[in-house]
Residue, then its C-alpha position, 0 to 999 in steps of 0.5 A: x485457488x483459481x483466478x475466478x475465485x479471487x479476491x481471497x475471503x481472507x488473505x491471511x496474516x503475513x510474515x513480515x520479519x524480512x523480505x525472504x520470510x514474506x516470500x516463503x510465507x506466500x509460497x506456503x500459502x500456494x502449495x496447491x498451485x505450486x504442486x500442480x505447476x510442478x507436476x505439469x512442469x515435470x511432464x513437460x521437461x521430462x518429455x523434453x529429456x526423453x527426446x534425445x534418448x528416443x532419437x538415439x534409439x531411432x538412429x540405432x534402429x536405422x543403422x541396424x535396419x530394424x523397421x519394427x523397432x523404428x516404428x516403436x521409436x516413432x510411437x515413443x516420440x509421438x507420446x513424448x510430443x503429446x506430453x511436451x505439448x500438454x505439459x507446456x500448455x498446463x504449465x503456463x496456465x498454472x504458472x500464470x495462475x500462481x502469479x496472479x493469485x500471489x499478486x492479488x494476495x499482496x494487493x489485498x494485504x496492502x489494501x487492508x493495511x491502507x484501510x487500517x492505517x488511513x491517513x497515518x500511512x502517508x506520514x510513515x511511508x512516502x507516497x512514491x514508495x506506496x505506489x511502487x509497492x502497489x504496482x511494480x513490486x507486486x508484479x515482481x513478487x508474483x514473478x518469483x512465486x510462479x517461477x519457483x515451480x518451473x525452476x524445480x521442474x527444470x532442475x529435476x529434468x536436468x538431473x534426470x538427463x545427467x543420470x540417464x546419460x551416465x547409464x546410457x553412455x557412461x563415457x560421455x555421460x560423466x563429462x556431461x554430469x561434471x560440466x552441468x553443475x559448473x554451468x549452473x554455478x558459473x554465474x553465482x559470483x556475478x549475482x551479488x553485483x547484479x542484485x546491487x545494481x538492480x537495487x540501485x535502479x529500483x531505489x532511483x525509480x522509487x524516488x522518481x515515482x515519488x517526485x512525479x506523484x508529488x508534482x502531479x498532486x501539487x500541479x495547480x500550486x506549481x503553476x500558480x507560483x511558476x514552479x512547474x518548469x523547475x520541478x519538470x527539470x528535476x524529474x528529467x534529471x531523476x529519470x535520466x539517473x534511472x535510465x543510467x542505472x537501468x543500463x548498468x543493471x542491464x549490462x550485468x544481466x546481459x553478461x550473465x546471459x552471455x555466460x549462460x550461452x557461452x559455457x553450454x556451447x563450450x560443453x557442446x563442442x567438448x561433447x562432440x569432439x570427445x564423442x567423435x573420438x570415442x566413436x572412432x575408437x569403437x567405444x560408443x555407437x553413432x546412436x549414442x553420440x547423437x543421443x548425447x549431443x541432442x541431450x546437451x543441446x536440449x539441456x540449454x532450455x531447462x538451464x535457462x530457468x536457473x538464470x530466470x530464478x536468479x533474476x526473479x529472486x534478485x528483483x523480488x527480494x527488495x520488492x518483498x522487503x519493501x512490501x513487508x515493511x509497509x505491511x508490518x506497520x501497525x496502529x499501535x505497538x503491541x509490545x510497548x507498555x501502555x503509558x499510565x493514564x494522564x491525570x487531569x489538571x485543574x483546567x483539563x476535563x476528566x472523563x465521566x466514565x472510568x477507563x477500563x482495566x488493562x487487558x489480561x493478555x495480548x490475545x484477549x478478545x476485543x471488548x464490546x463496543x461502548x454504549x451510545x452516548x459516551x464521552x470522547x476523552x484523550x488521556x494524552x492531552x486531557x481533551x474531553x468531548x462530552x456526549x451530545x455536545x458541539x465541542x470546538x478545539x483550538x490549537x496554536x500549532x496546525x500540525x498538532x491539530x492534525x495529529x490530534x484529529x488522528x488520535x481522536x479517530x483511533x489511528x494516530x501517526x505514531x501511537x507507540x507508548x501513547x494511551x488510547x483515546x477512550x469512547x465511553x470509557x472503552x479504548x478505541x485501540x482495543x476495539x475491532x477496526x471496523x467498529x472503531x471506524x463506525x463509531x468515530x469518523x474523522x474528516x481531515x483537512x484535505x479530504x479526497x473525492x473519488x470520481x463518479x456521480x454525486x449520488x455515488x459519492x454520498x452512497x456511504x455506510x450511514x445510519x440512515x438518519x440523515x438524508x443526502x438533501x439535508x447534508x447538502x443543505x447543511x454544508x451549503x452546497x447549492x452552488x455546487x449542485x448548480x455547477x455540476x448541473x451546468x457541466x453535466x452532458x445533455x439529458x442529465x438534469x438531476x445534479x445527483x447524477x452529474x459526474x465528479x472528476x477525479x479528486x474533484x479537480x473541476x471544482x474549486x477548493x471550497x466546493x470540494x471541501x463542502x461536498x466532503x463535509x456533506x459526505x461526512x454528515x450523511x454518515x451520521x456517526x456517533x462521533x464526528x471529528x472535523x479538522x478545519x472543515x471550512x478553511x477554503x470558504x468565505x466568511x458568509x458561507x462559513x457562518x451558514x455552514x456553522x449554523x447548519x452543522x450545529x443544527x443537523x448534529x444537535x444531540x450528537x457528539x461533534x468535535x471541530x478543530x478550527x480557529x475561526x470565530x464563526x465556528x467557535x461561536x456556534x460551539x457549546x464549549x471551546x477547548x484551548x490546547x496549548x503545549x500539547x495539553x488542555x489549558x482552558x475550557x469555556x465558551x468562545x466569548x468567555x475565552x476571548x475575554x479571559x484568555x490572552x493565549x486564546x485571543x492571540x490564536x483566534x484574533x491573530x493578535x501579536x503581543x504588541x497589539x495586545x499591549x496597545x489594546x490594554x493601554x487604550x483600555x486604561x486611557x479610556x477608563x481614566x477619561x471616564x473616571x475624570x468625567x465622573x469626578x468632574x460631574 
């Protein structure tokens, strides 16, 4: 895999059982790149390892006054220099390629998982942790993946140097062969402490990032209530904790680096002192001493890779653990036994088509998409949205409404043990994700607008049956178009070419909500689920939106979770969900008259107000009776 070939056609299915297993899986998927990096690293480091021996041979040639041998040694050094330069250049190239391709693979996996979970991701994982995994953690994981091949090449070069010294100058080579393993393992006792401090630093940094992202997301609200300085102070405290943790971690790593410099220096002094005695005793030549000294001096370079691989693993292991935890999230638990189908009660509806039988095996092929025009049914609550009708759902608990919207879309926040929603009798959880998303579209109560032109915002996968102009008109976006045209630079007369700022921050909440509604209407899915689509608009605009949506979606299945009488009065049928199950079904006017619980949610009446209304009604009835009797 080359950088030019990115992105991957398929990033694969990762091993998310643990952080180390995830790193091992990444390494296995880049064996080709790792092998190339290893080969170039061997050329580079073996070239460095050969220099001391060439220098020793050159010194001996000078001592022996052998010009021919000196010329041959010069040619050998030239070849070694070419190997070192070429190996270093290509090693850097292949190592960076391994880094970028590994990071790109993780990014693709995270993007795929985000698209799979949708809004449920933020319910399971904090936003700050998602940001940390997608940025800093990805870089650390890529660092370790690319450092493995360089470490292996350096380790091989160290072994070659030690073996060569034993064969070339046994008296000094043995000293070096004993000292080098000591240098390699000397810092191992310090690594757990360094790793622990690094973990504390990353944990505090993740909390600070989460606090910053939450503060930025709610900045407008914070300014409105005067809480901006309070949260700024909290972020300052969090950043100071991160700084202190980083200093403690850096102290430990600096100690490890100092040991990596001190011990090789002591080995070098030992080699020079002992070698000088051997030269004086006539046991080795001056050339052999120079060769051993040069080898030990140059060995400091490959030994640095031992420290680097320790640091890379210490930093990447918790990063890989966090990435694996995010990537292991699923819409449903495949090992959980499916809950039995809920039996509809006397007031709850039943699906018009029977639910399909349980899949024979987990590896069975996903069922085909249901035929158009099927009913949407939730076995857990008993909610039925008949095909082609405008169904309004009233929930006394706003949180329940949000969870129900996610369930109807086939991506609930916690689906373990919950029966799947059925569309035309086919479980959404058994369908391919792309197919389920095409059939059922959910717009939550806080839709996000991506920066770009209005034309780009409405350029979404759609059936083509609904045009942008129709959708904008149904969502009552005329004033939004005027506002975009006025704020557009000179020369931009078409509001479709006007740019929308990130998250639509230049627009009001109601304007953003209506643009998001228009985007959903343009998509024209088989089933459209809207969660409080008009909560940020005034009543007059809400009434027009209710009429526009009802007219535009005529004959198409539409589910709106709301408690506004203006929307409920436009619905073909209204369903009251109380206590997690359907408790009443009818039209808005019927339920308003016959269901006290429904009336309490929609009209916001308290029990005392309902009692007063009943007493007043009895008094009025008594007065009318007395008038009739007197007449």
